[in-house]
N, CA, C and O atoms as a DFTB+ gen file, in Angstrom:
684 C
 N C O
     1  1       5.361     -42.952       3.736
     2  2       4.603     -42.196       2.617
     3  2       5.840     -41.181       2.325
     4  3       6.692     -40.909       3.172
     5  1       5.816     -40.726       1.165
     6  2       7.017     -40.148       0.799
     7  2       6.065     -38.613       0.044
     8  3       5.009     -38.820      -0.554
     9  1       6.400     -37.751       0.133
    10  2       5.697     -36.139       0.127
    11  2       6.289     -36.288      -1.309
    12  3       7.459     -36.627      -1.488
    13  1       5.077     -35.912      -2.716
    14  2       5.546     -35.381      -3.767
    15  2       5.820     -33.947      -3.514
    16  3       5.507     -33.197      -2.590
    17  1       6.667     -33.749      -4.876
    18  2       7.189     -32.148      -4.588
    19  2       5.468     -31.686      -5.132
    20  3       4.488     -32.299      -5.557
    21  1       5.770     -30.446      -4.864
    22  2       4.647     -29.638      -5.116
    23  2       4.652     -29.525      -6.633
    24  3       3.583     -29.800      -7.178
    25  1       5.741     -29.144      -7.461
    26  2       5.459     -28.856      -8.760
    27  2       5.408     -30.121      -9.538
    28  3       5.254     -29.906     -10.741
    29  1       5.513     -31.713      -9.125
    30  2       4.580     -32.702      -9.915
    31  2       3.501     -33.081      -9.224
    32  3       3.469     -34.154      -8.622
    33  1       2.567     -32.284      -9.243
    34  2       1.299     -32.622      -9.088
    35  2       0.701     -32.534     -10.402
    36  3       1.010     -31.534     -11.049
    37  1      -0.023     -33.297     -10.892
    38  2      -0.668     -33.241     -11.935
    39  2      -0.982     -32.242     -12.776
    40  3      -0.574     -31.998     -13.912
    41  1      -1.933     -31.569     -11.926
    42  2      -2.096     -30.365     -12.641
    43  2      -0.977     -29.310     -12.862
    44  3      -0.853     -28.728     -13.940
    45  1      -0.158     -29.085     -11.778
    46  2       0.984     -28.300     -12.254
    47  2       1.757     -28.530     -13.143
    48  3       2.439     -27.678     -13.713
    49  1       1.744     -30.088     -13.445
    50  2       2.416     -30.723     -14.876
    51  2       1.524     -30.187     -15.914
    52  3       2.002     -29.644     -16.910
    53  1       0.642     -30.270     -15.794
    54  2      -0.450     -30.194     -16.930
    55  2      -0.045     -28.499     -17.298
    56  3       0.166     -27.991     -18.400
    57  1      -0.034     -27.983     -16.172
    58  2      -0.340     -26.197     -16.415
    59  2       1.156     -26.039     -16.918
    60  3       1.330     -24.974     -17.510
    61  1       2.147     -26.757     -16.831
    62  2       3.665     -26.264     -17.488
    63  2       3.564     -26.774     -19.260
    64  3       3.866     -26.174     -20.291
    65  1       3.131     -27.822     -19.067
    66  2       2.615     -28.198     -20.315
    67  2       1.410     -27.243     -21.100
    68  3       1.895     -26.584     -22.020
    69  1       0.182     -27.084     -20.938
    70  2      -0.287     -25.914     -21.165
    71  2       0.431     -24.888     -21.439
    72  3       0.365     -24.419     -22.575
    73  1       1.300     -24.291     -20.438
    74  2       1.835     -22.387     -20.529
    75  2       2.872     -22.557     -21.887
    76  3       2.800     -21.722     -22.788
    77  1       4.045     -23.937     -21.985
    78  2       4.613     -23.893     -22.731
    79  2       4.492     -24.502     -24.235
    80  3       5.401     -24.345     -25.050
    81  1       3.441     -25.122     -24.501
    82  2       3.561     -26.143     -25.592
    83  2       2.166     -25.691     -26.168
    84  3       2.327     -25.366     -27.344
    85  1       0.940     -25.560     -25.794
    86  2      -0.314     -25.413     -26.407
    87  2      -0.578     -24.057     -26.074
    88  3      -1.542     -23.547     -26.644
    89  1       0.128     -23.302     -25.204
    90  2      -0.146     -21.446     -24.882
    91  2      -2.113     -21.509     -24.626
    92  3      -2.747     -20.553     -25.074
    93  1      -2.786     -22.503     -24.009
    94  2      -3.708     -22.836     -23.375
    95  2      -3.835     -21.720     -22.159
    96  3      -3.651     -22.102     -21.003
    97  1      -4.129     -20.439     -22.414
    98  2      -3.592     -19.696     -20.739
    99  2      -4.672     -20.064     -20.283
   100  3      -4.408     -20.759     -19.302
   101  1      -6.038     -19.985     -20.463
   102  2      -7.232     -20.074     -20.012
   103  2      -7.213     -21.163     -19.411
   104  3      -7.843     -21.120     -18.355
   105  1      -6.628     -22.384     -19.705
   106  2      -6.834     -23.703     -19.342
   107  2      -5.682     -24.014     -18.066
   108  3      -5.766     -24.897     -17.212
   109  1      -4.688     -23.080     -18.222
   110  2      -3.755     -23.065     -17.282
   111  2      -4.498     -22.036     -16.006
   112  3      -4.255     -22.083     -14.800
   113  1      -5.017     -21.545     -16.394
   114  2      -5.670     -20.599     -14.962
   115  2      -6.700     -21.427     -14.292
   116  3      -6.994     -21.328     -13.101
   117  1      -7.392     -22.506     -15.403
   118  2      -8.203     -23.660     -14.771
   119  2      -7.657     -24.365     -13.878
   120  3      -8.018     -24.238     -12.707
   121  1      -6.769     -25.171     -14.204
   122  2      -5.731     -25.788     -13.601
   123  2      -5.105     -25.884     -12.155
   124  3      -5.060     -26.694     -11.229
   125  1      -4.616     -24.535     -12.481
   126  2      -3.776     -24.357     -11.267
   127  2      -5.211     -23.571     -10.268
   128  3      -5.212     -23.646      -9.039
   129  1      -5.927     -23.117     -10.765
   130  2      -7.252     -22.649      -9.610
   131  2      -7.777     -24.357      -8.978
   132  3      -7.882     -24.494      -7.759
   133  1      -7.979     -25.184      -9.623
   134  2      -8.195     -26.202      -8.900
   135  2      -7.432     -26.743      -7.755
   136  3      -7.873     -27.106      -6.664
   137  1      -6.046     -26.736      -8.245
   138  2      -4.983     -27.434      -7.340
   139  2      -4.374     -26.375      -6.304
   140  3      -3.519     -26.652      -5.463
   141  1      -4.951     -25.129      -6.501
   142  2      -4.484     -24.139      -5.346
   143  2      -5.748     -24.110      -4.355
   144  3      -5.415     -24.039      -3.172
   145  1      -7.266     -24.154      -4.619
   146  2      -8.534     -24.591      -3.469
   147  2      -8.158     -25.683      -2.893
   148  3      -8.588     -25.756      -1.742
   149  1      -7.356     -26.808      -3.316
   150  2      -6.635     -28.187      -3.209
   151  2      -6.119     -28.018      -1.831
   152  3      -6.663     -28.556      -0.866
   153  1      -4.869     -27.126      -1.727
   154  2      -3.753     -26.989      -1.099
   155  2      -4.039     -25.916      -0.203
   156  3      -3.471     -26.146       0.865
   157  1      -4.664     -24.864      -0.176
   158  2      -4.536     -23.608       0.421
   159  2      -6.001     -22.553      -0.047
   160  3      -5.694     -21.423      -0.426
   161  1      -7.110     -22.804      -0.031
   162  2      -8.589     -22.385      -0.709
   163  2      -8.687     -20.530      -0.047
   164  3      -9.073     -19.446      -0.483
   165  1      -8.213     -20.951       0.937
   166  2      -8.180     -19.133       1.757
   167  2      -6.942     -18.284       1.605
   168  3      -6.839     -17.247       2.261
   169  1      -6.046     -18.653       0.815
   170  2      -4.833     -18.513       1.167
   171  2      -4.248     -17.554       0.051
   172  3      -3.189     -17.915      -0.463
   173  1      -4.839     -16.341      -0.390
   174  2      -4.522     -15.822      -1.763
   175  2      -2.752     -15.022      -1.619
   176  3      -2.557     -14.015      -2.300
   177  1      -2.238     -15.260      -1.221
   178  2      -0.882     -15.248      -0.829
   179  2       0.048     -16.440      -1.098
   180  3       1.195     -16.608      -0.684
   181  1      -0.814     -17.346      -2.002
   182  2       0.305     -18.625      -2.065
   183  2       0.657     -18.718      -3.425
   184  3      -0.075     -18.447      -4.377
   185  1       2.177     -19.239      -3.472
   186  2       2.826     -19.243      -4.592
   187  2       2.141     -19.323      -6.061
   188  3       2.468     -18.667      -7.050
   189  1       0.965     -20.426      -5.941
   190  2       0.292     -20.943      -7.235
   191  2      -0.604     -19.423      -7.549
   192  3      -0.349     -18.934      -8.649
   193  1      -1.345     -18.858      -6.914
   194  2      -1.606     -17.463      -7.359
   195  2      -0.978     -16.807      -8.129
   196  3      -1.493     -16.224      -9.083
   197  1       0.624     -16.780      -7.764
   198  2       1.159     -16.238      -8.996
   199  2       1.052     -16.469     -10.248
   200  3       0.850     -15.634     -11.130
   201  1       1.224     -17.961     -10.395
   202  2       1.006     -18.401     -11.761
   203  2      -0.309     -17.965     -12.333
   204  3      -0.374     -17.423     -13.436
   205  1      -1.621     -18.261     -11.395
   206  2      -2.593     -18.240     -11.776
   207  2      -2.570     -16.661     -13.040
   208  3      -2.811     -16.484     -14.234
   209  1      -2.078     -15.720     -11.722
   210  2      -2.333     -14.325     -12.487
   211  2      -1.444     -14.331     -13.771
   212  3      -1.999     -13.833     -14.750
   213  1      -0.030     -14.848     -13.986
   214  2       0.688     -14.612     -14.817
   215  2      -0.330     -15.289     -16.057
   216  3      -0.509     -14.610     -17.068
   217  1      -0.922     -16.515     -15.950
   218  2      -1.752     -17.055     -17.133
   219  2      -2.547     -16.167     -17.601
   220  3      -2.459     -15.812     -18.776
   221  1      -3.572     -15.594     -16.651
   222  2      -4.402     -14.450     -16.718
   223  2      -3.937     -13.273     -17.751
   224  3      -4.585     -12.852     -18.709
   225  1      -2.415     -12.776     -17.231
   226  2      -2.070     -11.490     -17.669
   227  2      -1.607     -12.326     -19.527
   228  3      -1.903     -11.909     -20.647
   229  1      -1.003     -13.275     -19.212
   230  2      -0.926     -13.846     -20.776
   231  2      -2.178     -14.011     -21.787
   232  3      -1.977     -13.915     -22.998
   233  1      -3.686     -14.303     -21.192
   234  2      -4.466     -14.570     -21.471
   235  2      -5.259     -13.019     -22.072
   236  3      -5.576     -12.696     -23.217
   237  1      -5.363     -12.467     -21.083
   238  2      -5.844     -10.990     -21.673
   239  2      -4.627      -9.999     -22.919
   240  3      -4.932      -9.136     -23.742
   241  1      -3.299     -10.564     -22.597
   242  2      -2.516      -9.896     -23.896
   243  2      -2.736     -10.110     -25.092
   244  3      -2.815      -9.278     -25.995
   245  1      -2.891     -11.748     -25.173
   246  2      -3.430     -12.450     -26.365
   247  2      -4.687     -11.741     -26.869
   248  3      -4.852     -11.468     -28.058
   249  1      -5.335     -11.532     -26.155
   250  2      -7.104     -10.874     -27.093
   251  2      -7.188      -9.520     -26.714
   252  3      -8.287      -9.003     -26.516
   253  1      -5.544      -8.544     -26.525
   254  2      -5.317      -6.913     -26.736
   255  2      -5.873      -6.302     -25.259
   256  3      -5.772      -5.099     -25.020
   257  1      -6.397      -7.132     -24.410
   258  2      -6.657      -6.132     -23.243
   259  2      -5.340      -5.759     -22.571
   260  3      -4.971      -6.501     -21.660
   261  1      -4.754      -4.953     -22.819
   262  2      -3.758      -4.073     -22.290
   263  2      -3.650      -4.008     -20.638
   264  3      -2.840      -4.500     -19.853
   265  1      -4.729      -3.251     -20.474
   266  2      -5.139      -3.113     -19.243
   267  2      -5.179      -3.930     -18.583
   268  3      -4.516      -3.882     -17.547
   269  1      -5.896      -4.939     -18.856
   270  2      -5.897      -5.789     -18.063
   271  2      -4.938      -6.891     -17.780
   272  3      -4.821      -7.542     -16.743
   273  1      -4.151      -6.993     -19.103
   274  2      -2.737      -7.915     -19.093
   275  2      -1.677      -7.088     -18.383
   276  3      -0.642      -7.717     -18.164
   277  1      -1.692      -5.933     -18.008
   278  2      -0.780      -4.933     -17.386
   279  2      -1.115      -5.499     -15.903
   280  3      -0.375      -6.319     -15.359
   281  1      -2.229      -5.022     -15.327
   282  2      -2.794      -5.276     -13.954
   283  2      -2.462      -6.806     -13.247
   284  3      -1.894      -7.146     -12.209
   285  1      -3.079      -7.493     -14.297
   286  2      -2.493      -9.055     -13.804
   287  2      -1.140      -9.178     -13.265
   288  3      -0.782      -9.469     -12.124
   289  1      -0.147      -8.771     -14.791
   290  2       1.005      -9.031     -14.617
   291  2       1.745      -8.308     -13.669
   292  3       2.675      -8.884     -13.104
   293  1       1.437      -6.936     -13.355
   294  2       2.339      -6.563     -11.955
   295  2       1.783      -7.480     -10.834
   296  3       2.646      -7.826     -10.028
   297  1       0.688      -7.891     -10.634
   298  2      -0.334      -8.891      -9.594
   299  2       0.615     -10.481      -9.374
   300  3       0.785     -11.200      -8.389
   301  1       1.020     -10.553     -10.604
   302  2       1.601     -11.925     -10.742
   303  2       3.441     -11.534     -10.539
   304  3       4.160     -12.524     -10.402
   305  1       3.950     -10.502     -10.529
   306  2       5.517     -10.314     -10.358
   307  2       5.651     -10.044      -8.783
   308  3       6.620     -10.299      -8.068
   309  1       4.363      -9.430      -8.409
   310  2       4.149      -8.871      -6.977
   311  2       4.200     -10.429      -6.194
   312  3       4.991     -10.752      -5.308
   313  1       3.452     -11.018      -6.612
   314  2       2.949     -12.410      -5.897
   315  2       4.360     -13.480      -5.510
   316  3       4.638     -14.023      -4.442
   317  1       5.232     -13.521      -7.119
   318  2       6.192     -14.215      -7.350
   319  2       7.472     -13.513      -6.265
   320  3       8.259     -14.216      -5.630
   321  1       7.459     -12.273      -6.241
   322  2       8.662     -11.803      -5.153
   323  2       7.817     -12.119      -4.111
   324  3       8.061     -13.250      -3.689
   325  1       6.777     -11.477      -3.440
   326  2       6.102     -11.718      -2.070
   327  2       6.334     -13.412      -1.469
   328  3       6.542     -13.631      -0.276
   329  1       6.240     -14.733      -2.715
   330  2       6.352     -15.874      -1.720
   331  2       7.611     -16.481      -2.003
   332  3       7.760     -17.683      -1.782
   333  1       8.815     -15.568      -2.609
   334  2       9.707     -16.434      -2.599
   335  2      10.345     -16.108      -1.222
   336  3      10.205     -15.143      -0.472
   337  1      11.126     -17.287      -1.138
   338  2      11.557     -18.586      -2.121
   339  2      10.617     -19.535      -1.714
   340  3      10.306     -19.545      -0.523
   341  1      10.083     -20.374      -2.522
   342  2       8.846     -21.195      -2.281
   343  2       9.642     -22.562      -3.130
   344  3      10.540     -22.450      -3.964
   345  1       8.887     -24.103      -2.535
   346  2       8.931     -24.923      -3.051
   347  2       8.702     -24.796      -4.705
   348  3       9.371     -25.392      -5.549
   349  1       7.854     -24.091      -4.904
   350  2       7.071     -23.979      -6.506
   351  2       8.193     -23.217      -7.206
   352  3       7.884     -22.629      -8.242
   353  1       9.165     -23.163      -6.877
   354  2      10.070     -22.053      -7.502
   355  2      11.545     -22.810      -7.710
   356  3      12.470     -22.285      -8.330
   357  1      11.625     -24.407      -6.958
   358  2      12.704     -24.975      -6.903
   359  2      13.106     -25.435      -8.159
   360  3      14.278     -25.339      -8.524
   361  1      11.986     -26.060      -9.037
   362  2      12.272     -26.527     -10.031
   363  2      11.936     -26.041     -11.259
   364  3      11.710     -26.771     -12.224
   365  1      11.893     -24.966     -11.278
   366  2      12.002     -23.730     -12.650
   367  2      12.846     -22.721     -12.615
   368  3      13.050     -22.376     -11.451
   369  1      13.575     -21.941     -13.592
   370  2      14.254     -21.022     -13.492
   371  2      13.364     -19.339     -13.331
   372  3      13.008     -18.511     -14.170
   373  1      13.272     -19.400     -11.935
   374  2      12.873     -18.220     -11.587
   375  2      12.962     -16.834     -11.956
   376  3      12.147     -15.931     -12.147
   377  1      14.718     -17.004     -12.011
   378  2      14.976     -15.564     -12.410
   379  2      14.843     -15.403     -13.844
   380  3      14.602     -14.232     -14.137
   381  1      14.939     -16.390     -15.090
   382  2      14.332     -16.337     -16.001
   383  2      12.681     -15.941     -16.177
   384  3      12.340     -14.909     -16.754
   385  1      12.012     -16.603     -15.779
   386  2      10.485     -15.807     -15.464
   387  2      10.455     -14.751     -14.684
   388  3       9.284     -14.445     -14.457
   389  1      11.191     -14.073     -14.183
   390  2      11.249     -12.903     -13.460
   391  2      11.403     -11.706     -14.687
   392  3      10.542     -10.869     -14.956
   393  1      12.719     -11.856     -15.343
   394  2      13.301     -11.526     -16.652
   395  2      11.769     -11.654     -17.702
   396  3      11.096     -10.640     -17.888
   397  1      11.428     -12.781     -18.217
   398  2      10.296     -12.443     -18.899
   399  2       9.315     -11.924     -19.039
   400  3       8.695     -11.552     -20.035
   401  1       8.999     -11.850     -17.168
   402  2       7.487     -11.198     -16.908
   403  2       7.784      -9.673     -17.301
   404  3       6.891      -9.115     -17.937
   405  1       8.901      -8.956     -17.006
   406  2       9.495      -7.736     -16.931
   407  2       9.450      -7.383     -18.256
   408  3       8.867      -6.372     -18.647
   409  1      10.105      -8.251     -19.065
   410  2       9.893      -7.942     -20.708
   411  2       8.717      -7.930     -21.162
   412  3       8.389      -6.958     -21.841
   413  1       7.678      -9.086     -20.898
   414  2       6.706      -8.723     -21.407
   415  2       5.730      -7.337     -21.128
   416  3       5.250      -6.617     -22.004
   417  1       5.547      -7.146     -19.295
   418  2       5.138      -5.987     -19.101
   419  2       5.486      -4.771     -19.939
   420  3       4.649      -3.966     -20.348
   421  1       6.743      -4.707     -20.151
   422  2       7.352      -3.560     -21.018
   423  2       6.819      -3.442     -22.549
   424  3       6.805      -2.405     -23.212
   425  1       6.504      -4.373     -22.853
   426  2       5.791      -4.991     -24.536
   427  2       4.589      -4.325     -24.364
   428  3       4.278      -3.382     -25.092
   429  1       3.558      -4.919     -23.050
   430  2       2.112      -4.432     -23.028
   431  2       2.093      -3.003     -22.816
   432  3       1.035      -2.404     -23.007
   433  1       3.033      -2.437     -22.481
   434  2       2.746      -0.846     -21.989
   435  2       3.250      -0.259     -23.129
   436  3       3.078       0.960     -23.106
   437  1       3.834      -0.680     -24.164
   438  2       4.461       0.021     -25.640
   439  2       3.045      -0.494     -26.694
   440  3       3.119      -0.186     -27.884
   441  1       1.629      -1.371     -26.136
   442  2       0.916      -1.797     -26.571
   443  2       1.509      -2.607     -27.695
   444  3       0.937      -2.473     -28.776
   445  1       2.697      -3.541     -27.648
   446  2       3.041      -4.317     -28.649
   447  2       2.214      -5.876     -28.870
   448  3       1.490      -6.404     -28.025
   449  1       2.466      -6.298     -29.916
   450  2       1.523      -7.468     -30.012
   451  2       2.228      -8.446     -29.182
   452  3       3.426      -8.507     -28.909
   453  1       1.011      -9.390     -28.745
   454  2       1.374     -10.679     -27.965
   455  2       2.734     -11.038     -28.144
   456  3       3.320     -10.487     -29.076
   457  1       3.366     -11.862     -27.433
   458  2       4.601     -12.537     -27.609
   459  2       4.568     -13.560     -26.120
   460  3       4.624     -13.188     -24.948
   461  1       4.475     -14.734     -26.591
   462  2       4.323     -15.921     -25.480
   463  2       6.155     -16.394     -25.181
   464  3       6.974     -16.082     -26.045
   465  1       6.447     -16.873     -24.364
   466  2       7.482     -17.110     -23.426
   467  2       7.323     -18.550     -22.418
   468  3       6.191     -18.897     -22.083
   469  1       8.180     -19.110     -22.103
   470  2       8.262     -20.720     -21.787
   471  2       8.739     -20.345     -20.294
   472  3       9.588     -19.498     -20.015
   473  1       8.190     -20.959     -19.610
   474  2       8.320     -20.913     -18.522
   475  2       9.603     -22.307     -17.930
   476  3       9.222     -23.403     -17.517
   477  1      11.079     -21.897     -18.033
   478  2      12.027     -22.977     -17.934
   479  2      12.056     -23.637     -16.824
   480  3      11.901     -23.126     -15.715
   481  1      12.244     -24.749     -17.035
   482  2      12.665     -26.154     -15.953
   483  2      13.949     -26.626     -15.848
   484  3      14.617     -26.937     -16.834
   485  1      14.469     -26.725     -14.340
   486  2      15.290     -26.597     -14.101
   487  2      15.568     -28.130     -13.470
   488  3      16.531     -28.407     -12.755
   489  1      14.679     -28.920     -13.824
   490  2      14.928     -30.043     -12.690
   491  2      14.227     -31.252     -13.880
   492  3      13.093     -31.091     -14.332
   493  1      14.948     -32.222     -14.198
   494  2      14.862     -33.416     -15.183
   495  2      14.062     -34.133     -15.047
   496  3      13.372     -34.472     -16.009
   497  1      13.873     -34.592     -13.892
   498  2      12.088     -35.222     -13.455
   499  2      10.975     -34.646     -14.002
   500  3      10.124     -35.142     -14.740
   501  1      11.097     -33.366     -13.482
   502  2       9.659     -32.383     -14.170
   503  2       9.702     -32.587     -15.162
   504  3       8.806     -33.217     -15.724
   505  1      10.866     -32.091     -15.838
   506  2      11.077     -31.990     -17.805
   507  2      10.538     -33.006     -18.720
   508  3       9.882     -32.826     -19.746
   509  1      11.080     -34.543     -17.960
   510  2      10.035     -35.830     -18.281
   511  2       9.165     -36.055     -18.177
   512  3       8.900     -37.054     -18.846
   513  1       7.935     -35.486     -17.361
   514  2       6.493     -35.445     -16.571
   515  2       6.104     -34.679     -17.926
   516  3       5.247     -35.043     -18.731
   517  1       7.115     -33.265     -18.024
   518  2       5.843     -32.326     -18.722
   519  2       6.240     -33.239     -20.389
   520  3       5.216     -33.460     -21.035
   521  1       7.164     -33.589     -20.859
   522  2       7.126     -33.766     -21.889
   523  2       6.542     -35.019     -22.168
   524  3       6.310     -35.288     -23.346
   525  1       6.226     -35.946     -21.153
   526  2       5.572     -37.033     -21.385
   527  2       3.784     -36.890     -21.593
   528  3       3.060     -37.837     -21.901
   529  1       3.502     -36.029     -21.438
   530  2       2.127     -35.769     -20.849
   531  2       1.650     -35.316     -22.367
   532  3       2.070     -34.372     -23.035
   533  1       0.632     -36.300     -22.699
   534  2      -0.046     -36.169     -24.263
   535  2      -0.828     -35.434     -23.622
   536  3      -1.005     -35.746     -22.444
   537  1      -1.784     -33.845     -24.329
   538  2      -2.804     -33.281     -24.118
   539  2      -2.866     -33.014     -25.665
   540  3      -1.895     -32.784     -26.386
   541  1      -4.608     -33.108     -26.165
   542  2      -4.946     -32.417     -27.342
   543  2      -4.491     -30.939     -27.393
   544  3      -4.510     -30.161     -26.439
   545  1      -4.133     -30.705     -28.490
   546  2      -3.931     -28.944     -28.905
   547  2      -4.800     -28.725     -29.714
   548  3      -5.231     -29.521     -30.548
   549  1      -5.193     -27.429     -29.503
   550  2      -6.132     -26.611     -30.358
   551  2      -5.156     -25.314     -30.873
   552  3      -4.505     -24.404     -30.358
   553  1      -5.531     -25.905     -32.429
   554  2      -4.835     -25.182     -33.783
   555  2      -5.369     -24.178     -33.966
   556  3      -4.780     -23.389     -34.705
   557  1      -6.637     -23.785     -33.413
   558  2      -7.736     -22.707     -33.558
   559  2      -7.829     -21.230     -32.483
   560  3      -8.746     -20.988     -31.698
   561  1      -6.662     -20.426     -32.720
   562  2      -6.346     -19.715     -32.139
   563  2      -7.721     -18.584     -31.833
   564  3      -7.890     -17.953     -30.789
   565  1      -8.431     -18.559     -32.824
   566  2      -9.794     -17.915     -32.434
   567  2     -10.595     -18.474     -30.956
   568  3     -10.989     -17.605     -30.178
   569  1     -10.788     -19.765     -30.652
   570  2     -10.782     -20.223     -30.197
   571  2     -10.088     -20.148     -28.695
   572  3     -10.713     -20.219     -27.636
   573  1      -8.852     -20.012     -28.819
   574  2      -7.451     -19.812     -27.623
   575  2      -7.994     -18.658     -26.734
   576  3      -8.004     -18.482     -25.516
   577  1      -8.459     -17.908     -27.839
   578  2      -7.870     -16.386     -27.399
   579  2      -9.299     -15.865     -26.668
   580  3      -9.392     -14.820     -26.024
   581  1     -10.375     -16.810     -26.909
   582  2     -11.967     -16.219     -26.766
   583  2     -12.152     -17.179     -26.021
   584  3     -13.360     -17.280     -25.808
   585  1     -11.436     -18.133     -25.381
   586  2     -12.428     -19.656     -24.579
   587  2     -13.085     -19.029     -23.830
   588  3     -14.276     -19.336     -23.872
   589  1     -12.697     -17.879     -22.797
   590  2     -13.830     -18.040     -21.768
   591  2     -15.426     -17.746     -22.459
   592  3     -16.368     -18.276     -21.870
   593  1     -15.642     -17.133     -23.366
   594  2     -16.479     -16.946     -23.844
   595  2     -17.008     -17.690     -24.780
   596  3     -18.111     -17.322     -25.184
   597  1     -16.374     -18.983     -25.422
   598  2     -16.920     -19.525     -26.555
   599  2     -17.344     -21.481     -25.492
   600  3     -18.031     -22.414     -25.908
   601  1     -16.633     -21.371     -24.242
   602  2     -16.748     -23.098     -23.710
   603  2     -18.068     -22.894     -23.033
   604  3     -18.814     -21.953     -22.763
   605  1     -18.018     -24.348     -22.860
   606  2     -19.736     -24.903     -22.482
   607  2     -19.504     -24.165     -20.640
   608  3     -18.557     -24.405     -19.891
   609  1     -20.516     -23.409     -20.401
   610  2     -20.222     -22.814     -18.968
   611  2     -21.334     -23.506     -18.218
   612  3     -21.224     -23.410     -16.995
   613  1     -22.483     -24.248     -18.702
   614  2     -23.475     -24.861     -17.911
   615  2     -23.020     -25.480     -16.570
   616  3     -23.795     -25.685     -15.636
   617  1     -21.837     -25.731     -16.555
   618  2     -21.439     -26.830     -15.197
   619  2     -21.156     -25.113     -13.914
   620  3     -21.389     -25.055     -12.706
   621  1     -20.597     -23.983     -14.856
   622  2     -20.533     -22.994     -14.256
   623  2     -21.975     -22.228     -13.370
   624  3     -22.035     -21.928     -12.178
   625  1     -23.089     -22.056     -14.500
   626  2     -24.071     -21.497     -13.967
   627  2     -24.614     -22.622     -13.052
   628  3     -25.489     -22.226     -12.282
   629  1     -24.300     -23.914     -12.962
   630  2     -25.070     -24.717     -12.478
   631  2     -24.756     -24.684     -10.330
   632  3     -25.423     -24.629      -9.297
   633  1     -22.980     -24.780     -10.876
   634  2     -22.281     -24.525      -9.610
   635  2     -22.956     -23.165      -8.746
   636  3     -23.293     -23.086      -7.564
   637  1     -22.989     -22.419      -9.556
   638  2     -23.289     -20.433      -9.038
   639  2     -24.745     -20.558      -8.513
   640  3     -25.052     -20.151      -7.393
   641  1     -25.715     -21.190      -9.443
   642  2     -27.457     -21.245      -8.750
   643  2     -27.210     -22.075      -7.374
   644  3     -27.932     -21.759      -6.428
   645  1     -25.930     -23.461      -7.112
   646  2     -26.111     -23.970      -6.085
   647  2     -25.740     -22.965      -4.653
   648  3     -26.289     -22.852      -3.556
   649  1     -24.682     -22.407      -5.205
   650  2     -24.045     -21.476      -4.074
   651  2     -25.091     -20.263      -3.754
   652  3     -25.169     -19.827      -2.605
   653  1     -25.906     -19.722      -4.832
   654  2     -26.652     -19.069      -4.559
   655  2     -28.001     -19.445      -3.447
   656  3     -28.509     -18.668      -2.638
   657  1     -28.325     -20.705      -3.676
   658  2     -29.005     -21.488      -2.859
   659  2     -28.794     -21.421      -1.727
   660  3     -29.532     -20.949      -0.862
   661  1     -27.477     -22.015      -1.576
   662  2     -26.959     -21.888       0.249
   663  2     -26.921     -20.711       0.790
   664  3     -27.510     -20.665       1.870
   665  1     -26.405     -19.659       0.413
   666  2     -26.518     -18.041       0.804
   667  2     -27.748     -17.832       1.261
   668  3     -28.061     -17.336       2.343
   669  1     -28.387     -18.194       0.473
   670  2     -30.106     -17.575       0.386
   671  2     -30.671     -18.911       1.581
   672  3     -31.658     -18.634       2.262
   673  1     -30.201     -19.897       1.715
   674  2     -30.835     -21.313       2.929
   675  2     -30.131     -20.291       4.476
   676  3     -30.795     -20.136       5.501
   677  1     -28.866     -19.784       4.301
   678  2     -28.138     -19.568       5.055
   679  2     -28.994     -17.976       5.957
   680  3     -29.148     -17.924       7.177
   681  1     -29.352     -17.045       5.141
   682  2     -30.334     -16.176       5.329
   683  2     -31.021     -16.497       6.633
   684  3     -31.971     -15.814       7.015
């Protein structure tokens, strides 16, 4: 059996599409959190957490939450450095990502308006996978900016109740 490169995982491919093209940073977080839980549920020092924090930072920045954006961008950059080298960085331009993150944090510190950037891909096969992926894109900036408050949360609330009941049963 041939092992799939970790950045070719469907969730990572979609993460790249969302980050670079639709700029749905909330969805980026969700995709990678699911992938991370699949490969390293207890590993907070996993490279995927760096991308999760990066997405979270971009989401906060677009919402004007500079404090949250700065805090999570610092966390993302720290995690990127701590987990380097990693297979997760082999197919992207890691140095450019670090430059873009540094530039973004400088803009955040100056309270500048949100500026998106792309994660540059260094692998033709990964680029083809990302380019071929067709996902619906929202042109509703209000929805993308406030997605955590506007989405259907019924599944989340059901899962929270299930976890609470499980904890209560263990007591």
